[in-house]
C-alpha positions as CSV (number, residue, x, y, z in Angstrom):
1,X,96.3,56.1,-127.3
2,X,94.1,53.6,-129.4
3,X,90.3,53.5,-129.2
4,X,90.5,49.6,-129.1
5,X,93.1,49.3,-126.4
6,X,90.7,46.6,-124.1
7,X,88.9,45.1,-127.6
8,X,90.9,42.4,-126.6
9,X,89.4,42.0,-123.2
10,X,86.0,42.6,-124.7
11,X,86.1,39.8,-127.0
12,X,86.8,37.6,-124.4
13,X,84.5,38.6,-122.6
14,X,81.5,38.1,-125.0
15,X,83.2,35.0,-125.9
16,X,82.9,33.4,-122.5
17,X,79.4,35.1,-121.9
18,X,78.2,33.6,-125.2
19,X,79.8,29.9,-124.1
20,X,77.5,30.3,-121.1
21,X,74.8,31.2,-122.4
22,X,74.8,28.4,-124.9
23,X,75.3,26.0,-122.1
24,X,72.7,27.2,-120.3
25,X,70.1,26.7,-123.2
26,X,71.9,23.2,-124.1
27,X,71.2,22.3,-120.3
28,X,67.4,23.5,-120.2
29,X,66.8,21.3,-122.9
30,X,68.9,18.2,-121.6
31,X,68.1,18.7,-118.0
32,X,65.6,21.2,-117.5
33,X,65.6,25.0,-115.7
34,X,64.4,23.6,-111.9
35,X,67.2,21.0,-112.2
36,X,70.3,22.6,-113.5
37,X,72.9,24.4,-111.3
38,X,75.7,27.0,-111.5
39,X,78.1,24.2,-111.0
40,X,76.7,22.2,-114.3
41,X,76.3,25.6,-116.3
42,X,80.1,26.2,-115.6
43,X,81.1,22.8,-116.7
44,X,79.2,22.9,-119.8
45,X,80.5,26.1,-120.7
46,X,83.8,25.0,-120.0
47,X,84.5,28.2,-117.5
48,X,85.7,27.8,-114.0
49,X,83.3,28.6,-111.2
50,X,84.6,31.9,-110.4
51,X,84.6,32.8,-113.9
52,X,80.8,32.0,-114.2
53,X,80.3,34.0,-111.0
54,X,82.2,37.1,-112.3
55,X,79.3,37.1,-115.2
56,X,76.3,36.6,-113.4
57,X,75.4,36.6,-109.5
58,X,73.3,33.6,-109.6
59,X,71.2,31.2,-112.0
60,X,68.2,33.6,-112.3
61,X,70.6,36.1,-113.5
62,X,71.9,33.6,-116.3
63,X,68.7,32.8,-117.1
64,X,67.5,36.5,-117.6
65,X,70.4,37.2,-119.4
66,X,69.5,34.1,-121.8
67,X,66.0,35.6,-122.2
68,X,67.7,38.4,-123.2
69,X,70.1,37.4,-125.8
70,X,67.5,35.5,-127.3
71,X,64.9,37.9,-127.6
72,X,67.8,40.1,-129.2
73,X,68.5,36.8,-131.6
74,X,64.7,37.0,-132.8
75,X,64.5,40.5,-133.3
76,X,68.0,40.5,-135.6
77,X,66.4,37.4,-137.5
78,X,63.4,39.8,-137.9
79,X,65.3,43.1,-139.2
80,X,67.5,40.4,-141.6
81,X,64.2,39.4,-143.6
82,X,63.1,40.6,-146.8
83,X,59.6,41.6,-145.7
84,X,57.2,41.3,-142.3
85,X,55.6,37.9,-143.3
86,X,59.2,36.6,-143.7
87,X,60.2,37.7,-140.4
88,X,57.1,36.2,-138.6
89,X,57.8,33.4,-140.3
90,X,61.3,32.9,-139.5
91,X,60.7,33.5,-136.2
92,X,57.6,31.3,-135.9
93,X,60.1,28.3,-137.0
94,X,62.7,29.4,-133.9
95,X,60.3,29.5,-131.3
96,X,58.3,26.3,-132.4
97,X,61.5,24.4,-133.3
98,X,63.4,25.5,-130.0
99,X,64.6,22.4,-128.0
100,X,64.8,24.6,-124.6
101,X,61.3,25.8,-124.8
102,X,60.1,22.0,-125.8
103,X,62.0,20.7,-122.7
104,X,60.6,23.5,-120.5
105,X,56.7,22.5,-122.1
106,X,57.4,19.3,-121.1
107,X,59.7,19.4,-117.5
108,X,59.2,23.1,-116.5
109,X,55.7,24.3,-117.8
110,X,54.8,26.4,-114.7
111,X,58.0,28.2,-115.3
112,X,57.6,28.5,-118.8
113,X,53.7,29.8,-118.3
114,X,55.1,32.6,-115.6
115,X,57.9,33.3,-117.9
116,X,55.0,33.9,-120.8
117,X,52.6,35.6,-118.8
118,X,54.8,38.7,-118.1
119,X,54.2,41.0,-120.7
120,X,54.4,44.0,-118.4
121,X,58.2,42.9,-117.9
122,X,60.8,45.3,-119.6
123,X,61.9,42.7,-121.8
124,X,58.8,42.2,-123.1
125,X,58.0,45.3,-123.8
126,X,61.4,46.2,-125.5
127,X,60.3,43.0,-127.9
128,X,56.9,44.6,-128.6
129,X,58.5,48.0,-129.4
130,X,60.7,46.0,-131.9
131,X,58.0,44.3,-133.5
132,X,55.7,47.4,-133.9
133,X,58.8,48.9,-135.8
134,X,58.2,46.2,-138.3
135,X,54.3,45.7,-138.0
136,X,53.0,48.6,-136.7
137,X,51.3,48.6,-133.3
138,X,48.0,46.6,-133.4
139,X,49.6,44.0,-135.7
140,X,52.8,44.2,-133.1
141,X,50.3,43.0,-130.8
142,X,48.5,40.2,-132.1
143,X,52.1,38.7,-133.5
144,X,53.5,38.7,-130.4
145,X,50.7,37.0,-128.8
146,X,50.5,34.7,-131.8
147,X,53.9,33.8,-131.0
148,X,53.6,33.3,-126.9
149,X,51.0,30.9,-128.0
150,X,53.7,29.1,-130.0
151,X,56.1,28.6,-127.1
152,X,53.3,26.8,-125.5
153,X,51.9,25.1,-128.7
154,X,54.3,24.7,-131.4
155,X,53.0,24.7,-135.1
156,X,54.3,23.6,-138.2
157,X,56.4,25.3,-141.3
158,X,53.3,25.1,-143.2
159,X,51.2,26.8,-140.4
160,X,53.9,29.2,-139.4
161,X,53.9,30.7,-143.0
162,X,49.6,30.7,-143.7
163,X,49.5,32.1,-140.8
164,X,52.4,34.9,-140.9
165,X,50.7,35.6,-144.1
166,X,47.4,35.9,-142.3
167,X,48.5,38.3,-139.6
168,X,50.6,40.7,-142.2
169,X,47.7,41.0,-144.5
170,X,45.4,42.3,-142.1
171,X,44.7,45.8,-143.0
172,X,43.6,47.7,-139.7
173,X,42.7,46.1,-136.5
């Protein structure tokens, strides 16, 4: 029996899930988190409502999955960077330029603030651990707070580089 017997189904599942998450991020950027509905997510992702509900039980579960996906994407960016300074700079650029975060700052600031303040959440803990592997525990806490600040108040690319350099050059906190 071949090991990858289910590979086509897994690939289809991933493509569908990615389409749903991409559509959700697009809708947050254009419609806003609170105004977005499951029907709109299905329509923009070009999947049936039944397929959407086979993947996610409600809008909150879609949002949670999107957050997990975005955190994983940022960790992968950091892991692919040639050094810690470049990793922080790249994550900073992504956070500061994110259109969904920009829309949330304008349309859903309360939801954004609640999400960013939930640092005891397992998602933030996982991100902190990943940053710890990159920078060490003390610097990772500082870097995580710095990045959270950018979700609320984005910075320029020049500021991203200079501040990333400052964080990684700190010997010991």
